[in-house]
C-alpha positions in Angstrom: -10.4 28.9 20.3 -13.5 29.5 18.1 -13.1 28.6 14.5 -13.8 31.3 11.9 -14.5 30.9 8.2 -12.0 32.1 5.7 -12.6 33.7 2.3 -12.7 30.1 1.0 -16.1 29.0 2.5 -15.0 25.3 2.5 -12.1 26.0 4.8 -12.0 26.8 8.5 -9.0 28.6 10.2 -7.4 26.9 13.2 -4.0 26.8 14.7 -1.5 24.3 13.4 -0.8 22.0 16.3 2.7 21.6 17.8 4.6 18.9 15.9 4.6 15.4 17.5 8.0 13.9 18.5 9.4 11.3 16.1 8.4 8.4 18.3 4.8 9.4 18.3 4.7 9.9 14.5 5.9 6.4 13.7 3.0 4.4 12.4 1.6 5.4 9.0 4.7 4.3 7.2 4.7 1.0 9.1 1.1 0.4 8.2 1.8 1.2 4.6 4.8 -1.1 4.4 3.1 -3.8 6.4 0.2 -4.0 3.9 2.5 -3.6 1.0 5.0 -6.2 2.2 3.1 -9.1 0.7 2.3 -10.0 -2.9 5.2 -8.1 -4.4 7.9 -9.0 -1.9 6.8 -12.6 -1.3 5.4 -13.7 -4.7 5.7 -11.4 -7.7 9.3 -10.0 -7.4 10.8 -13.4 -6.3 8.9 -15.1 -9.2 10.3 -12.6 -11.7 13.8 -13.1 -10.2 13.4 -16.9 -10.4 12.7 -16.8 -14.1 14.6 -13.7 -15.2 17.5 -13.3 -12.7 18.5 -10.2 -10.8 18.2 -7.8 -13.8 15.1 -6.1 -12.5 16.3 -5.1 -9.1 17.0 -1.6 -10.5 13.3 -1.3 -11.3 12.2 -2.3 -7.8 14.4 0.3 -6.2 13.4 3.0 -8.8 9.8 2.3 -8.0 10.4 2.8 -4.3 12.0 6.1 -4.9 9.1 7.2 -7.1 6.6 6.1 -4.5 8.4 8.1 -1.8 7.9 11.3 -3.7 4.2 10.5 -4.5 3.4 9.4 -0.9 4.9 12.6 0.6 2.7 14.7 -1.7 -0.3 12.8 -0.6 0.7 13.5 3.0 1.4 17.2 2.3 -2.2 18.0 1.4 -3.6 16.3 4.5 -0.9 17.8 6.8 -1.9 21.3 5.5 -5.7 20.9 5.4 -6.8 17.8 7.5 -8.7 16.7 4.4 -7.8 13.5 2.4 -6.4 13.8 -1.0 -9.4 12.1 -2.5 -11.7 14.7 -0.9 -9.4 17.3 -2.4 -9.8 15.9 -5.9 -13.5 15.7 -5.4 -13.7 19.4 -4.6 -13.1 20.0 -8.4 -15.3 17.2 -9.7 -17.0 14.5 -7.8 -16.3 12.1 -10.7 -12.7 11.9 -9.6 -13.7 10.4 -6.3 -16.1 8.0 -8.0 -13.4 6.8 -10.4 -10.9 6.3 -7.6 -13.4 4.5 -5.4 -14.4 2.2 -8.3 -10.7 1.6 -9.2 -10.0 0.8 -5.6 -13.0 -1.6 -5.4 -11.8 -3.3 -8.6 -8.2 -3.4 -7.4 -9.0 -5.1 -4.1 -12.2 -7.1 -4.8 -9.9 -9.8 -6.3 -8.8 -11.6 -3.1 -5.4 -12.5 -4.5 -3.5 -11.7 -1.2 -5.8 -13.8 1.0 -6.0 -16.6 -1.5 -2.2 -16.7 -1.8 -1.9 -16.8 2.0 -4.4 -19.7 2.2 -2.5 -21.5 -0.5 0.8 -21.2 1.4 -1.0 -22.3 4.5 -2.0 -25.5 2.8 1.7 -26.1 2.1 2.4 -25.6 5.8 -0.5 -27.7 7.1 -0.3 -30.4 4.5 -3.8 -30.0 3.1 -7.0 -28.2 3.0 -9.1 -26.2 0.5 -7.6 -22.7 -0.1 -11.0 -21.4 -1.2 -12.8 -22.2 2.0 -9.9 -21.3 4.1 -9.8 -17.9 2.3 -13.6 -17.3 2.9 -13.1 -18.1 6.6 -10.1 -15.8 6.8 -12.0 -12.9 5.1 -14.9 -13.3 7.5 -12.6 -13.3 10.5 -10.9 -10.1 9.2 -14.4 -8.5 8.9 -15.2 -9.4 12.5 -11.9 -8.1 13.7 -12.3 -4.7 11.9 -16.0 -4.5 13.0 -15.2 -4.8 16.7 -11.9 -2.8 16.8 -12.6 0.4 18.8 -10.1 2.6 17.0 -9.7 1.0 13.6 -6.4 2.6 12.7 -4.8 1.6 16.0 -5.8 -2.1 15.5 -4.5 -2.1 12.0 -1.3 -0.5 13.0 -0.6 -3.1 15.7 -1.3 -6.0 13.4 1.0 -4.6 10.6 3.7 -3.7 13.1 3.8 -7.3 14.4 3.9 -8.5 10.8 6.8 -6.2 9.9 8.7 -7.4 13.0 8.2 -11.1 12.1 9.2 -10.5 8.5 12.4 -8.6 9.4 13.3 -11.5 11.8 12.9 -14.0 9.0 15.0 -11.8 6.7 17.8 -11.7 9.3 17.7 -15.5 9.6 18.1 -16.1 5.8 20.8 -13.5 5.5 22.8 -15.5 8.1 22.0 -19.0 7.0 21.1 -18.9 3.3 22.3 -16.0 1.1 25.9 -16.4 0.0 28.4 -13.5 -0.4 28.6 -14.2 -4.2 24.8 -13.6 -4.5 25.2 -10.3 -2.7 27.9 -9.3 -5.2 25.8 -10.4 -8.2 22.8 -8.4 -6.9 24.9 -5.2 -6.5 26.4 -5.6 -10.0 23.0 -6.4 -11.6 21.4 -3.3 -10.0 24.1 -1.0 -11.5 24.9 -2.6 -14.9 21.4 -3.7 -15.6 19.8 -0.3 -15.1 17.2 0.3 -17.8 17.3 -3.2 -19.2 14.5 -5.8 -19.1 15.4 -9.5 -18.9 14.2 -11.8 -21.7 10.9 -13.4 -21.0 9.5 -10.6 -18.8 6.4 -9.0 -20.4 5.2 -5.5 -19.8 2.1 -6.8 -18.1 4.3 -8.6 -15.6 6.4 -5.4 -15.2 3.3 -3.2 -14.6 2.1 -5.8 -12.1 5.4 -5.9 -10.3 5.6 -2.1 -10.2 2.1 -2.0 -8.7 3.2 -4.5 -6.0 6.5 -2.8 -5.1 6.0 -1.2 -1.7 2.5 0.2 -2.0 0.5 0.9 -5.1 -2.8 2.3 -6.3 -5.4 3.4 -3.7 -3.0 1.9 -1.1 -0.9 5.0 -1.3 -3.9 7.4 -1.2 -5.1 6.1 2.1 -1.9 7.5 3.7 -4.1 10.6 4.0 -6.6 8.8 6.2 -3.9 7.1 8.3 -1.9 10.3 9.1 -5.2 12.0 9.9 -6.0 9.3 12.5 -2.4 9.5 13.7 -3.0 13.3 14.4 -0.5 14.7 11.9 -0.8 18.4 11.3 -4.3 19.8 10.7 -5.6 16.2 10.8 -5.6 16.6 14.6 -8.8 18.6 14.2 -10.6 15.7 12.5 -12.3 12.9 14.6 -10.9 9.5 14.1 -12.6 6.4 12.6 -14.2 4.6 15.6 -16.3 1.4 15.5 -20.0 2.2 15.6 -20.3 -0.8 17.9 -17.6 -0.2 20.4 -17.1 3.6 20.4 -18.7 7.0 19.7 -16.1 9.2 18.0 -16.8 9.5 14.3 -14.4 10.3 11.5 -15.5 13.1 9.2 -14.2 14.1 5.8 -16.4 17.2 5.8 -13.9 19.6 7.2 -11.1 21.4 5.3 -8.9 23.5 7.5 -6.2 26.2 7.0 -3.9 27.9 9.5 -2.5 31.4 9.8 0.6 31.9 7.6 2.5 33.7 10.3 6.1 32.9 11.1 5.3 30.8 14.1 2.9 28.6 12.2 5.3 28.3 9.2 8.1 27.3 11.6 5.8 24.5 13.0 4.9 23.5 9.4 8.5 23.0 8.4 9.1 20.8 11.5 6.0 18.7 10.6 7.1 18.4 7.0 10.6 17.4 7.9 9.5 14.8 10.4 6.9 13.3 8.0 9.6 12.9 5.4 12.0 11.2 7.9 9.2 8.9 9.2 8.3 7.7 5.8 11.9 7.3 4.6 12.8 5.1 7.6 9.6 3.1 8.1 8.4 2.7 4.5 11.2 3.1 2.0 14.1 1.6 4.0 12.0 -1.4 5.1 10.7 -2.0 1.6 14.2 -1.7 0.2 15.5 -4.3 2.5 12.6 -6.6 2.1 12.5 -6.6 -1.8 16.3 -6.8 -1.9 16.6 -9.8 0.4 13.6 -11.7 -1.0 14.8 -11.4 -4.6 18.4 -12.4 -3.6 16.8 -15.3 -1.7 14.8 -16.4 -4.8 17.9 -16.1 -7.0 20.0 -18.1 -4.6 17.5 -21.0 -4.3 15.3 -20.9 -7.5 17.1 -19.3 -10.5 17.8 -21.7 -13.3 15.2 -24.3 -12.4 12.9 -25.5 -15.1 10.1 -26.8 -12.8 8.6 -23.5 -11.8 5.0 -22.7 -12.5 3.3 -19.3 -12.6 1.6 -19.8 -9.2 2.7 -19.8 -5.6 3.8 -23.4 -5.8 7.3 -22.2 -6.2 7.2 -21.1 -2.5 6.7 -24.8 -1.6 9.7 -25.7 -3.7 11.7 -22.9 -1.9 10.5 -24.2 1.5 11.7 -27.7 0.6 15.1 -26.3 -0.3 15.3 -24.5 3.0 14.5 -27.8 4.8 17.2 -29.7 2.8 20.0 -27.1 3.2 19.3 -25.6 6.6 16.6 -27.5 8.4 12.9 -28.2 8.6 12.5 -25.3 11.1 13.4 -22.8 8.4 10.8 -24.2 6.0 8.1 -23.9 8.7 9.2 -20.3 9.6 9.2 -19.3 5.9 5.8 -20.7 5.1 4.3 -19.3 8.4 5.6 -15.8 7.8 4.5 -15.9 4.2 0.9 -17.0 5.1 0.6 -14.5 8.0 2.0 -11.7 5.9 -0.4 -12.3 3.0 -3.4 -12.5 5.3 -2.4 -9.3 7.2 -2.1 -7.6 3.9 -5.6 -8.7 2.9 -6.9 -7.2 6.2 -5.1 -3.9 5.4 -6.4 -3.8 1.9 -10.0 -4.2 3.1 -9.3 -1.3 5.5 -8.0 0.8 2.7 -11.0 0.6 0.4 -13.3 1.0 3.3 -11.7 4.2 4.4 -11.4 5.8 1.0 -15.0 4.9 0.0 -16.6 5.9 3.3 -14.8 9.3 3.4 -15.8 10.1 -0.2 -19.5 8.9 0.2 -20.0 10.7 3.5 -18.5 13.9 2.3 -20.2 14.2 -1.0 -23.5 12.4 -0.8 -24.5 11.6 2.8 -23.4 14.6 4.8 -26.7 15.2 6.4 -27.6 11.6 7.1 -27.8 10.5 10.7 -28.0 6.8 9.7 -25.1 6.6 7.3 -22.2 7.8 9.5 -18.7 7.3 8.2 -18.0 4.2 10.5 -21.2 2.6 9.2 -20.2 3.3 5.6 -16.8 1.9 6.3 -18.1 -1.4 7.7 -20.6 -1.7 4.9 -17.9 -1.3 2.2 -15.6 -3.7 4.0 -18.3 -6.4 4.3 -19.4 -5.8 0.7 -15.8 -6.5 -0.5 -15.6 -9.6 1.7 -18.9 -10.9 0.2 -17.9 -10.1 -3.4 -14.4 -11.6 -2.9 -15.9 -14.8 -1.6 -18.3 -15.0 -4.5 -15.4 -14.6 -7.0 -13.6 -17.5 -5.3 -16.7 -19.7 -5.0 -17.4 -19.0 -8.7 -14.2 -20.7 -9.6 -11.7 -17.8 -10.2 -9.1 -19.1 -7.7 -5.7 -18.8 -9.4 -3.7 -16.7 -6.9 -1.1 -15.3 -9.2 -3.8 -14.4 -11.8 -5.7 -12.5 -9.1 -2.6 -10.7 -8.0 -1.7 -9.6 -11.6 -5.2 -8.2 -12.2 -5.0 -6.3 -8.9 -1.5 -4.9 -9.2 -1.9 -3.9 -12.9 -5.0 -1.9 -11.8 -2.9 -0.4 -9.0 -0.3 1.0 -11.4 -2.9 2.5 -13.7 -4.7 4.3 -10.8 -1.4 5.5 -9.5 -0.8 7.2 -12.8 -4.2 8.9 -12.6 -3.9 10.4 -9.2 -0.3 11.4 -9.6 -1.5 13.8 -12.3 -4.2 15.1 -10.0 -1.7 15.5 -7.1 0.3 18.0 -9.1 -2.7 20.2 -9.6 -3.8 19.8 -6.0 -0.5 20.7 -4.4 0.4 23.5 -6.7 -3.0 25.3 -6.9 -5.1 24.4 -3.9 -2.6 25.1 -1.1 -1.3 28.5 0.1 1.9 29.5 -1.7 4.3 28.7 1.2 3.0 25.2 1.5 2.9 24.2 -2.2 4.9 21.6 -4.1 7.7 23.3 -6.0 11.3 22.9 -7.2 12.8 19.4 -7.3 9.6 17.9 -5.8 7.6 19.1 -8.7 10.2 17.9 -11.2 10.2 14.5 -9.4 6.4 14.3 -9.7 6.5 14.9 -13.4 9.1 12.1 -13.7 6.8 9.9 -11.6 4.0 10.5 -14.0 6.3 9.7 -17.0 7.5 6.5 -15.2 4.0 5.0 -14.6 2.8 6.3 -17.9 5.5 4.6 -19.9 4.8 1.2 -18.5 1.1 1.6 -18.7 1.2 2.6 -22.3 3.7 -0.1 -23.1 1.4 -2.7 -21.6 -1.6 -1.4 -23.7 0.4 -1.4 -26.9 1.7 -5.0 -26.2 -1.9 -6.2 -25.6 -3.1 -4.5 -28.8 -0.4 -6.2 -30.8 -1.6 -9.5 -29.7 -5.2 -8.9 -31.1 
């Protein structure tokens, strides 16, 4: 069928493809949770629990609910147009894309995830320099992404394996470690502690934890790219991101599609939308809910009340020693191995994220006619630039893992606030009326903006009071 230009000269009309079955739609949510299931679930939330108890579980679960609403609005635009949300923002003003790309680069250039993974690895191996281990891991990740033919497929497989290993570990600790009384205290704290902040927890730590719960920042936005490569909705008309070394197909952010608003198309749209909601609820929200819940209960069971905890990943070594004493050395090895692999896999995913977002934006807005700077080449350039910059930061002496994570995750929360505001405009004004955000979804997005805005403003006020 030949495409025809609509009255909007930036959009092309094509048929909305038939919805994929559920089993073939599974993937983007797994990738999102696989990358997100790292710093927050393994380090930040357990650390907050270790020093403040279970009184913040309500905030973790609230954050997941808020992110579910935001993530589906990111997916809505790409389902309907085949274009990423960042490209949609940039149609009004290119500066939005510039700001988001810069925010993403700032958020992920600090190699906190990879450094934390390397630090945990030294606990497992009994020695080694985390800095040089991290530099080697980052280089290996760069080689892996460079030679992966279909980049999304490679990332999906790695993150799926990581999620499976993590869920296996959680099942083990539920059976062997967490007591029934701790489950009861967790449930009670979630209900009775709602809206309260435990003593000793600063707003900076809260903003960081919010940014690390589930996904956060540019991490959420790249759902547009992942569902496009997974062939969701109108994204099926856009070529996927293929390695310039191993394949030919090139992703393109230059096209914005629309489809006829007849009854048959709208029926297919409703099926696509319903299945996208279910996929994300099951693979992202449910898995994040279980992971944060079990890991915080685990930290409470093993670490709460101790006075020898430091604000670095060394508490994981203490936790591993407790597992060895109470259950067996095998559980310590399993715990540290899963933690290291999870953090490294997250580092790989985060490099993929900023590479995708920046390449899509640069190609669409500045290099559309370039035969040299294709989107895959831009992607790899950005990925390797992040690897080099991250390595320089580490070799320059900024190596404290928790400090790196706090910087990254605070930035994530602030950028989430920015694009949540932009999403409201995008999905209420730039989509055809039957496809727009409305009703409870619109109300929920307004609440999401208030949620992130409150903690961001509170952090700024707290910092100003210290001056």
